[in-house]
C-alpha positions as CSV (number, residue, x, y, z in Angstrom):
1,Q,22.4,50.1,-8.5
2,V,19.5,50.7,-10.9
3,Q,20.3,51.5,-14.5
4,L,17.9,53.1,-16.9
5,V,17.6,52.5,-20.6
6,E,15.3,54.7,-22.7
7,S,14.1,53.7,-26.1
8,G,11.4,54.5,-28.7
9,G,12.5,57.9,-30.0
10,G,12.8,58.9,-33.6
11,L,11.9,61.4,-36.3
12,V,8.2,62.1,-36.7
13,Q,6.2,64.7,-38.5
14,P,4.1,67.2,-36.6
15,G,0.8,65.6,-35.5
16,G,2.5,62.2,-35.3
17,S,2.9,59.8,-32.4
18,L,5.7,58.0,-30.6
19,S,5.8,55.6,-27.7
20,L,8.8,55.7,-25.4
21,S,9.9,53.0,-22.9
22,C,12.2,53.2,-20.0
23,A,13.5,49.8,-18.8
24,A,15.2,49.7,-15.4
25,S,17.7,47.0,-14.5
26,G,16.3,46.7,-11.0
27,S,13.0,47.3,-9.2
28,I,11.3,50.6,-9.6
29,F,8.6,49.8,-7.0
30,G,10.8,51.3,-4.3
31,F,10.6,54.7,-6.1
32,Y,7.4,56.3,-5.1
33,A,7.3,58.5,-8.2
34,M,8.8,57.9,-11.6
35,A,8.9,60.5,-14.3
36,W,9.9,61.5,-17.8
37,Y,12.1,64.5,-18.4
38,R,13.3,66.2,-21.5
39,Q,16.1,68.5,-22.5
40,A,16.0,70.6,-25.7
41,P,19.2,72.1,-27.2
42,G,20.3,75.1,-25.2
43,K,17.6,74.6,-22.5
44,Q,17.5,73.1,-19.0
45,R,16.1,69.7,-18.4
46,E,12.4,69.8,-17.5
47,L,9.9,67.5,-16.0
48,V,7.4,66.3,-18.5
49,A,5.2,63.8,-16.6
50,S,5.3,62.0,-13.3
51,I,3.5,59.0,-11.9
52,T,3.4,57.7,-8.4
53,R,2.7,54.2,-7.1
54,D,-0.9,55.1,-6.2
55,P,-1.0,56.1,-9.1
56,S,-1.3,59.8,-9.1
57,I,-0.2,61.5,-12.4
58,S,0.9,65.0,-13.3
59,Y,1.9,66.6,-16.6
60,L,3.7,69.7,-17.8
61,D,1.0,72.0,-19.0
62,S,2.2,72.1,-22.6
63,V,1.8,68.3,-22.9
64,K,-1.6,67.8,-21.1
65,G,-4.0,66.0,-23.3
66,R,-1.3,64.8,-25.7
67,F,1.0,62.7,-23.5
68,T,0.2,59.7,-21.3
69,I,2.6,58.3,-18.7
70,S,2.2,54.8,-17.2
71,R,4.4,52.4,-15.2
72,D,4.5,48.6,-15.0
73,N,6.2,47.7,-11.7
74,S,6.2,44.0,-12.6
75,K,8.3,44.8,-15.7
76,N,10.3,47.6,-14.1
77,T,9.3,49.8,-17.0
78,V,7.9,53.3,-17.4
79,Y,6.2,54.4,-20.6
80,L,5.3,57.7,-22.3
81,Q,2.8,57.7,-25.1
82,M,3.1,60.9,-27.1
83,N,0.4,61.9,-29.5
84,N,-0.1,65.0,-31.6
85,L,3.5,65.9,-31.4
86,K,4.7,69.4,-32.1
87,P,8.1,70.8,-33.1
88,E,8.6,72.2,-29.6
89,D,8.5,68.6,-28.3
90,T,11.9,68.0,-29.9
91,A,14.3,67.1,-27.2
92,V,16.2,64.2,-25.7
93,Y,13.8,62.3,-23.3
94,Y,15.0,60.7,-20.1
95,C,13.3,58.8,-17.3
96,N,14.2,58.9,-13.7
97,A,12.7,59.0,-10.3
98,D,10.8,62.2,-9.2
99,P,12.8,63.9,-7.8
100,P,15.8,62.4,-9.7
101,S,17.8,60.0,-7.7
102,I,19.1,57.4,-10.2
103,R,22.0,57.8,-12.5
104,W,20.8,59.3,-15.7
105,G,20.6,57.1,-18.8
106,Q,21.5,58.1,-22.3
107,G,18.0,59.2,-23.1
108,T,16.2,58.8,-26.4
109,Q,16.1,61.5,-29.1
110,V,12.7,62.8,-30.3
111,T,12.7,65.0,-33.3
112,V,9.4,66.5,-34.6
113,S,9.9,68.0,-38.0
114,S,8.3,68.1,-41.4
């Protein structure tokens, strides 16, 4: 069974950047679409960005132009480059298939604050 480990989060000032990684213990090639999700305190988890094998990419409107998702099937890793971060991006970030079908990992905390 595939396990997911997210990393790369941290505390950053508004306007800063972070690079997140999601390493899978098994092959992600079998998952047509992989995605990043986030959950802010008191809010539901939301889909931030999704990438298919083709690849076809989609983003949450609020992160378009600032976030970039990519996947490396040979390394079983999904990435999320986040630029020009805003306080409203503060959340725990998770990766999973799209739609989610893998056991959730622990996520990585992203805090954007001055």
